[in-house]
N, C-alpha and C positions, 0 to 999 in steps of 0.2 A: 704324558698321565697322571691324576691325583691318584693316591691309595683310595680313597672315597669311591671313584669309581671302578674301581676293580678289586672287588668283595667278592672272596672265597665260597665256596657253599658251607663251608666250618659257621661262616660269620652270618650265614642265615637261620634263622630262627625254624625250628621244627614244625611249629603247625604251619607257615607260609610256605615252608617246601609242601606239607600236605595241602596249603589252598592254593599251590600254582598249578597241580594236578586235576585238571578240570574233571577224568572220567573217574578217579578216587575220589571225588567229591559226589559223582554225580552214582556210584556204588552206595555209599556210605548212604545218601539219601536215599535211597530204594531201600535198603536192608532196615535202615530205620522206619519207614513208612509202612514197610512190610509186619517188622515186627512190631510196630504199635497198632494196623489194625488186624491183624491176626491177635496179638493181646487184649484186642477191644473186642472183639468175637466170642474169642473164649472167655472173657469174663462175663459178657452178654451172656454167651449161652449157659453158663455156669450158675446164674441169677434166674433161670427159668425155676419156677415152683415144681417140684416132681410130685407124679400122679399118686 
């Protein structure tokens, strides 16, 4: 085996390690959309005129 095929975990970039964890990506997407929609909703509520 060549040294190219036997890469250590330290050789893998940090973002690649995050991308390889599918459940972490799913959680990050869920949190992002939750924050985006809640933020959008709060912005929409605060833009309503007061009586």
